[in-house]
N, CA, C and O of each residue as an XYZ file, in Angstrom:
560
protein
N     -17.292     -6.872    -29.099
C     -18.020     -8.290    -28.235
C     -16.722     -9.274    -27.953
O     -16.646     -9.658    -26.786
N     -16.186     -9.516    -28.421
C     -14.870    -10.309    -27.855
C     -13.911     -9.984    -26.782
O     -13.328    -10.781    -26.046
N     -13.783     -7.932    -26.811
C     -13.323     -7.659    -25.503
C     -13.834     -7.932    -24.348
O     -13.307     -8.294    -23.296
N     -15.214     -7.671    -24.717
C     -16.124     -8.576    -23.061
C     -15.792     -9.605    -22.565
O     -15.395     -9.949    -21.452
N     -16.051    -10.232    -23.796
C     -15.665    -12.272    -23.265
C     -14.180    -12.295    -22.694
O     -13.647    -13.068    -21.899
N     -13.848    -11.532    -23.159
C     -11.795    -11.429    -22.803
C     -12.173    -11.140    -21.439
O     -12.201    -12.123    -20.698
N     -12.558     -9.688    -20.784
C     -12.819     -9.200    -20.186
C     -13.174    -10.125    -18.541
O     -12.580    -10.382    -17.494
N     -14.595    -10.382    -19.209
C     -15.203    -11.552    -18.160
C     -14.315    -12.574    -18.016
O     -13.958    -12.748    -16.851
N     -13.815    -13.352    -18.879
C     -12.975    -14.305    -18.070
C     -10.748    -14.308    -17.629
O      -9.982    -15.131    -17.127
N     -10.647    -13.335    -18.023
C     -10.684    -12.410    -17.181
C      -9.826    -12.730    -15.647
O      -8.781    -13.173    -15.170
N     -11.273    -12.079    -15.295
C     -11.810    -11.783    -14.228
C     -11.887    -12.436    -13.394
O     -11.338    -12.242    -12.310
N     -13.056    -14.010    -13.874
C     -13.028    -15.237    -13.193
C     -12.192    -16.169    -12.873
O     -12.436    -17.079    -12.082
N     -10.325    -15.860    -13.949
C      -9.433    -16.453    -13.094
C      -8.971    -15.598    -12.633
O      -7.779    -15.575    -12.940
N      -9.190    -14.958    -12.135
C      -8.761    -13.412    -10.799
C      -9.261    -14.352     -9.978
O      -8.487    -15.269     -9.702
N     -10.528    -14.387     -9.429
C     -11.580    -14.339     -8.867
C     -10.773    -16.035     -8.289
O     -10.198    -16.128     -7.204
N     -10.928    -17.339     -9.384
C     -10.549    -18.145     -9.031
C      -9.041    -18.329     -8.152
O      -8.725    -19.254     -7.404
N      -8.296    -17.174     -8.509
C      -6.657    -17.339     -8.259
C      -6.293    -16.815     -6.545
O      -5.416    -17.044     -5.712
N      -8.091    -15.636     -6.684
C      -7.802    -14.700     -5.505
C      -7.568    -15.281     -3.958
O      -6.882    -14.665     -3.142
N      -8.224    -16.545     -3.664
C      -8.033    -17.612     -2.337
C      -6.318    -18.235     -1.554
O      -5.807    -18.426     -0.450
N      -5.890    -18.377     -3.507
C      -4.684    -19.256     -3.282
C      -3.414    -17.919     -2.951
O      -2.366    -18.047     -2.320
N      -3.981    -16.634     -3.647
C      -2.659    -15.749     -3.823
C      -3.091    -15.357     -1.827
O      -2.374    -15.801     -0.931
N      -3.682    -14.948     -1.699
C      -4.284    -14.885     -0.159
C      -3.382    -15.356      0.982
O      -3.005    -14.764      1.994
N      -3.076    -16.957      0.397
C      -2.773    -17.742      1.888
C      -1.129    -17.757      1.728
O      -0.342    -17.736      0.782
N      -1.039    -17.804      3.161
C       0.580    -17.396      3.287
C       1.607    -17.529      1.925
O       1.226    -18.091      0.898
N       2.952    -16.934      2.070
C       3.481    -16.667      0.944
C       5.140    -17.542      1.872
O       5.299    -17.978      3.013
N       6.080    -17.445      0.626
C       7.534    -18.130      1.390
C       7.791    -17.273      0.778
O       7.032    -16.683      0.009
N       9.453    -16.918      1.104
C      10.258    -15.926      0.972
C      11.430    -16.599      0.578
O      11.433    -17.821      0.724
N      12.710    -15.894     -0.024
C      13.374    -17.072     -0.849
C      13.701    -17.673     -0.030
O      13.958    -18.692     -0.671
N      14.009    -18.003      1.309
C      14.303    -18.900      2.257
C      13.629    -19.865      2.741
O      13.886    -20.535      3.742
N      12.747    -19.943      2.024
C      11.261    -20.918      2.269
C      10.201    -20.695      3.422
O       9.127    -21.287      3.318
N      10.433    -19.872      4.524
C      10.028    -19.009      5.019
C       8.749    -18.599      5.179
O       8.438    -17.505      4.707
N       7.450    -19.649      6.094
C       6.582    -18.322      5.782
C       6.608    -17.029      5.678
O       7.570    -16.376      6.083
N       5.634    -16.533      5.162
C       4.763    -15.278      5.569
C       4.198    -15.005      4.651
O       4.284    -15.269      3.452
N       2.912    -13.826      5.921
C       1.719    -13.975      5.311
C       2.005    -12.372      4.381
O       2.791    -11.425      4.360
N       0.626    -12.936      3.613
C       0.653    -11.846      2.065
C       0.402    -10.575      2.693
O       0.248    -10.076      3.808
N       0.423    -10.368      1.842
C       0.050     -8.646      1.461
C      -1.393     -8.510      1.812
O      -2.263     -9.091      1.163
N      -1.762     -7.417      3.275
C      -3.414     -7.783      3.040
C      -3.962     -7.563      4.655
O      -4.742     -6.844      5.280
N      -2.707     -9.039      4.955
C      -3.139     -9.311      6.538
C      -3.215     -7.903      7.428
O      -2.769     -6.794      7.132
N      -3.723     -8.203      8.269
C      -3.930     -7.111      9.500
C      -2.122     -7.123     10.271
O      -1.554     -6.098     10.648
N      -1.419     -8.780     10.355
C      -0.359     -8.493     10.911
C       0.028     -9.837     10.165
O      -0.224    -11.029     10.335
N       0.891     -8.949      9.090
C       2.412     -9.487      8.951
C       3.514    -10.306      9.535
O       3.501    -10.598     10.731
N       4.316    -10.625      8.856
C       5.123    -11.170      9.896
C       6.393    -10.662      9.764
O       7.359    -10.657     10.527
N       6.113     -9.997      8.031
C       7.536     -8.941      8.150
C       7.109     -7.934      9.287
O       6.160     -7.685     10.031
N       8.826     -7.355      8.861
C       9.515     -6.371     10.247
C       8.491     -4.737      9.916
O       8.149     -4.482      8.761
N       8.140     -3.840     11.026
C       7.654     -2.842     10.740
C       8.684     -1.640     10.351
O       9.761     -1.914     10.880
N       8.742     -0.816      9.867
C       9.588      0.064      8.927
C       8.518      0.991      9.709
O       7.795      0.178     10.285
N       8.209      1.876      9.915
C       6.804      2.364     10.402
C       7.823      3.475     11.380
O       7.990      3.166     12.560
N       8.606      4.995     10.743
C       9.416      6.200     11.213
C       8.745      6.732     12.469
O       9.300      7.622     13.114
N       6.657      5.828     13.141
C       6.474      6.961     13.758
C       4.732      5.479     14.606
O       3.928      4.667     14.148
N       5.200      6.150     16.177
C       4.300      4.974     16.376
C       3.111      4.808     16.365
O       2.607      3.778     16.814
N       2.484      5.690     15.901
C       0.904      5.811     15.343
C       0.396      4.944     14.721
O      -0.750      4.506     14.829
N       1.981      4.349     13.379
C       1.512      3.638     12.305
C       2.541      1.964     12.414
O       3.296      1.646     13.332
N       2.300      1.366     11.475
C       2.966      0.102     10.552
C       3.287      0.307      9.622
O       2.664      1.241      9.118
N       4.067     -0.134      8.987
C       4.294     -0.006      7.405
C       5.315     -1.375      7.830
O       6.152     -1.645      8.692
N       4.425     -2.281      6.194
C       5.030     -3.873      5.997
C       5.805     -3.651      4.525
O       5.074     -3.335      3.586
N       6.993     -3.772      4.311
C       7.291     -3.810      2.988
C       7.397     -5.231      2.299
O       8.054     -6.079      2.903
N       6.779     -5.594      1.021
C       6.987     -6.541      1.083
C       7.156     -6.825     -1.023
O       6.534     -6.096     -1.795
N       7.926     -7.780     -1.438
C       8.954     -7.281     -2.455
C       8.807     -8.389     -3.446
O       9.428     -9.265     -2.844
N       8.371     -8.993     -4.654
C       7.285     -9.489     -5.113
C       7.799     -8.973     -6.404
O       7.654     -7.807     -6.770
N       8.765    -10.448     -7.472
C       8.997    -10.155     -8.637
C       8.952     -8.473     -9.083
O       8.005     -7.812     -9.510
N      10.430     -8.060     -8.788
C      10.507     -6.669     -9.257
C       9.712     -5.355     -8.586
O      10.062     -4.177     -8.655
N       8.470     -5.944     -7.878
C       6.822     -4.623     -6.929
C       7.518     -5.181     -5.878
O       7.891     -6.310     -5.560
N       7.632     -3.269     -5.115
C       7.641     -2.863     -4.228
C       6.812     -2.993     -3.259
O       7.494     -3.016     -2.234
N       5.525     -3.109     -2.959
C       4.683     -2.773     -2.175
C       4.608     -2.215     -0.739
O       5.445     -2.818     -0.067
N       3.999     -1.385     -0.062
C       4.366     -1.235      1.412
C       2.689     -0.632      1.729
O       2.184      0.409      1.310
N       2.066     -1.713      2.629
C       1.159     -1.321      3.672
C       1.027     -0.748      4.511
O       2.099     -0.772      5.116
N       0.135     -0.004      5.166
C       0.332      0.890      6.129
C      -0.677      0.525      7.684
O      -1.793      1.045      7.685
N      -0.522      0.180      8.189
C      -1.784      0.216      9.521
C      -1.419      0.818     10.582
O      -0.272      0.896     11.020
N      -2.551      1.337     11.103
C      -3.108      1.537     12.503
C      -2.350      0.760     12.582
O      -1.752      0.022     11.800
N      -2.399      1.173     15.014
C      -2.483      0.885     16.558
C      -2.675     -0.248     16.270
O      -1.695     -0.977     16.425
N      -3.628     -0.736     15.877
C      -5.404     -1.570     15.564
C      -4.861     -2.395     15.022
O      -5.239     -3.423     15.585
N      -3.881     -2.769     13.915
C      -4.089     -3.160     13.075
C      -4.610     -2.984     12.339
O      -3.961     -3.613     11.503
N      -5.377     -2.591     11.836
C      -6.618     -2.417     10.655
C      -4.766     -1.975      9.169
O      -3.596     -1.602      9.082
N      -5.981     -2.452      8.448
C      -5.102     -1.664      7.108
C      -5.561     -0.028      7.269
O      -6.314      0.458      8.114
N      -4.875      0.606      6.215
C      -5.109      1.837      5.663
C      -4.752      2.324      5.022
O      -4.985      3.528      4.912
N      -3.735      1.453      3.980
C      -3.366      2.535      2.708
C      -2.142      1.195      1.983
O      -1.204      0.843      2.699
N      -2.254      0.788      1.055
C      -1.410     -0.361     -0.062
C      -1.066      0.994     -0.866
O      -1.704      2.022     -1.093
N       0.307      0.511     -1.217
C       1.186      1.891     -2.251
C       1.689      0.683     -3.023
O       2.055     -0.237     -2.291
N       1.793      0.467     -4.330
C       2.974      0.471     -5.341
C       4.137      0.527     -5.815
O       4.591      1.665     -5.704
N       4.951     -0.311     -6.378
C       6.463      1.023     -6.756
C       6.570      0.065     -8.113
O       6.515     -1.145     -8.336
N       6.655      0.630     -8.477
C       7.610     -0.864     -9.456
C       8.673      1.317    -10.391
O       8.280      2.215    -11.136
N      10.156      0.964     -9.520
C      10.500      2.273    -10.278
C      10.585      2.873    -10.051
O      10.953      3.108     -8.900
N      10.076      4.601    -11.782
C       9.535      5.584    -10.707
C       7.780      5.524    -10.013
O       7.207      6.201     -9.159
N       7.282      4.161    -11.030
C       5.825      4.842    -10.611
C       5.365      4.025     -9.616
O       5.652      2.830     -9.534
N       4.668      4.619     -8.862
C       3.956      4.516     -7.432
C       2.623      4.308     -8.032
O       2.617      4.570     -9.234
N       1.422      3.890     -7.522
C       0.076      4.134     -7.536
C      -0.445      3.001     -5.687
O       0.252      2.295     -4.958
N      -1.972      3.401     -5.631
C      -2.850      3.281     -4.909
C      -2.905      2.250     -4.902
O      -2.538      1.730     -5.956
N      -3.344      1.350     -3.846
C      -4.448     -0.084     -4.395
C      -5.638      0.194     -3.346
O      -5.548      0.427     -2.140
N      -6.568      0.116     -4.014
C      -8.348      0.324     -3.180
C      -8.299     -0.721     -2.086
O      -9.207     -1.534     -2.257
N      -7.530     -0.996     -0.983
C      -6.904     -1.774      0.636
C      -7.651     -0.277      1.429
O      -7.461      0.932      1.299
N      -8.684     -1.236      2.386
C      -8.077     -0.781      3.589
C      -9.821     -0.218      4.026
O     -10.388      0.132      2.991
N     -10.461     -0.113      4.904
C     -10.853      0.253      5.892
C     -11.071      1.710      6.519
O     -10.696      1.889      7.678
N     -11.643      2.724      5.829
C     -12.036      2.932      4.349
C     -10.831      2.864      3.611
O      -9.846      2.476      4.241
N     -10.723      3.083      2.709
C      -9.836      3.036      1.252
C      -9.177      4.484      1.555
O      -9.969      5.394      1.800
N      -8.234      4.679      1.556
C      -6.990      5.757      1.935
C      -6.951      6.670      0.612
O      -6.807      6.203     -0.518
N      -7.084      7.907      0.879
C      -6.692      9.470     -0.499
C      -5.783      9.204     -0.543
O      -5.207      9.101      0.540
N      -5.217      8.988     -1.456
C      -3.643      8.856     -1.576
C      -3.201     10.179     -2.990
O      -3.827     10.203     -4.049
N      -1.836     11.325     -2.613
C      -1.437     11.145     -3.551
C      -0.178     11.546     -4.505
O       0.129     12.736     -4.581
N       0.243     10.982     -4.925
C       0.881     10.429     -5.928
C       1.922     10.522     -6.724
O       1.524     10.135     -7.823
N       3.072     10.827     -6.795
C       3.823     11.538     -7.651
C       3.595     12.207     -9.283
O       4.113     13.211     -9.774
N       2.577     11.193     -9.908
C       2.249     11.580    -10.893
C       0.411     12.169    -10.535
O      -0.022     12.958    -11.375
N      -0.097     11.971     -9.921
C      -1.200     12.106     -9.576
C      -1.435     13.464     -8.272
O      -2.248     12.952     -7.503
N      -1.191     14.482     -7.882
C      -1.410     15.040     -6.890
C      -2.466     15.029     -6.323
O      -3.256     14.420     -7.044
N      -3.396     15.682     -4.564
C      -4.249     15.541     -4.384
C      -3.932     16.508     -3.716
O      -2.896     16.618     -3.060
N      -5.204     17.664     -3.875
C      -4.636     18.954     -3.293
C      -4.789     19.133     -1.354
O      -5.832     19.516     -0.825
N      -3.827     18.851     -0.760
C      -3.618     18.597      0.304
C      -4.013     20.282      0.856
O      -3.532     21.289      0.336
N      -5.064     20.279      2.103
C      -5.155     21.716      3.439
C      -3.919     22.393      3.866
O      -3.019     21.900      4.546
N      -3.985     23.516      3.410
C      -2.829     24.508      4.302
C      -2.786     24.075      5.508
O      -1.755     24.385      6.106
N      -3.507     23.492      6.057
C      -4.031     23.456      7.537
C      -3.783     22.320      8.229
O      -3.840     22.220      9.454
N      -3.381     21.059      7.100
C      -3.157     19.438      7.775
C      -0.977     19.577      8.199
O       0.043     20.106      7.758
N      -1.549     18.498      9.522
C      -0.103     18.876      9.681
C       0.315     17.276      9.103
O      -0.216     16.183      8.908
N       1.301     17.782      9.014
C       2.226     16.169      8.504
C       2.952     15.410      9.001
O       3.935     16.107      9.253
N       3.130     14.564      9.284
C       4.052     12.710     10.064
C       4.572     12.733      9.268
O       3.911     13.034      8.274
N       5.944     12.485      9.048
C       6.770     11.428      7.801
C       6.540      9.843      8.858
O       6.996      9.648      9.985
N       5.904      9.141      8.226
C       6.004      8.002      8.800
C       6.686      7.066      7.620
O       6.347      5.951      8.014
N       7.289      6.895      6.657
C       8.157      6.010      6.185
C       9.803      6.466      5.105
O       9.659      7.472      4.412
N      10.868      5.925      5.036
C      11.614      6.670      4.008
C      12.196      5.783      3.381
O      12.335      4.697      3.945
N      12.590      5.923      2.350
C      13.565      4.816      1.921
C      14.044      5.489      0.254
O      13.594      5.320     -0.879
N      15.116      6.261      0.802
C      16.136      6.586      0.109
C      15.474      7.413     -1.238
O      16.212      8.369     -1.476
N      14.736      7.379     -1.853
C      14.400      8.223     -2.914
C      13.451      9.096     -2.601
O      13.484     10.300     -2.856
N      12.419      8.390     -1.932
C      11.000      9.217     -1.183
C      10.624      8.253      0.063
O      11.076      7.151      0.375
N       9.499      9.174      0.741
C       8.933      9.515      2.043
C       7.454      8.566      1.718
O       7.030      8.271      0.600
N       7.068      8.339      2.561
C       5.709      8.415      2.237
C       5.486      9.473      3.951
O       6.051      9.374      5.040
N       4.464     10.355      3.463
C       3.962     11.530      4.833
C       2.752     11.370      4.990
O       2.026     11.291      3.999
N       2.231     11.283      6.290
C       0.378     11.507      6.459
C      -0.094     12.391      6.359
O       0.899     13.070      6.098
N      -1.411     13.508      6.329
C      -1.333     14.651      6.552
C      -2.520     14.660      7.083
O      -3.384     14.019      6.486
N      -2.897     15.387      8.351
C      -4.293     15.564      8.299
C      -4.810     16.230      9.335
O      -4.411     16.174     10.499
N      -5.929     17.027      8.802
C      -6.712     18.497      9.053
C      -7.780     17.708     10.418
O      -7.853     16.722     11.151
N      -8.318     18.730     10.133
C     -10.198     18.643     11.103
C     -10.682     17.129      9.986
O     -10.546     15.969     10.374
N     -11.264     17.529      8.542
C     -11.910     17.093      7.877
C     -11.796     15.644      6.759
O     -12.570     14.984      6.066
N      -9.906     15.659      7.194
C      -9.668     15.115      5.470
C      -8.252     14.047      6.212
O      -7.837     14.117      7.369
N      -7.913     13.411      5.454
C      -6.639     12.725      6.090
C      -6.326     12.136      4.898
O      -7.177     11.472      4.307
N      -4.875     12.332      4.323
C      -4.384     11.678      3.159
C      -2.730     11.574      3.040
O      -1.845     12.399      3.267
N      -2.700     10.087      2.545
C      -1.058      9.559      2.676
C      -0.213     10.724      0.763
O      -0.738     11.071     -0.295
N       0.629     10.809      1.113
C       1.660     11.070      0.364
C       3.382     10.684     -0.184
O       4.454     11.011      0.325
N       3.140     10.029     -1.172
C       4.361      9.838     -1.805
C       5.168     10.639     -2.011
O       4.979     11.142     -3.118
N       6.191     11.130     -1.393
C       6.717     12.503     -1.651
C       8.202     12.361     -2.302
O       9.040     12.001     -1.475
N       8.753     12.597     -3.774
C      10.039     12.724     -3.701
C      11.052     13.211     -3.164
O      10.970     14.411     -2.904
N      12.328     12.510     -2.809
C      12.537     13.477     -2.513
C      14.261     14.156     -2.476
O      15.335     13.609     -2.226
N      13.843     15.811     -2.910
C      15.107     16.043     -3.940
C      17.130     15.163     -3.503
O      18.064     15.345     -4.283
């Protein structure tokens, strides 16, 4: 019972704070930046592929990558803290994401496109006739 009350209180707190967190934020120099999840963030597009846009956000030691299509629809959001990656339930529809710690089966017929590279990992988009998978892959 006590855990349930705590969970309900924590959920209420997060829902109350959500509008504040979604508003424009400032970088270290006081410049206003749109937050993660906006269709057209003010940060630089770091994509290697012209069909996609990748925006990087860094906050409190955590790096977030937001992947948008050409029409600025959010497809995937991936978080990283050191060697740990996770996918956030974002986008329309929420993307299937393969992570180093949670590998999804990818069709042998899927065509890979490297969309982003950052030193020790890359973000690859695999597409076949029926599915699409984003994959965070370590670079050896």
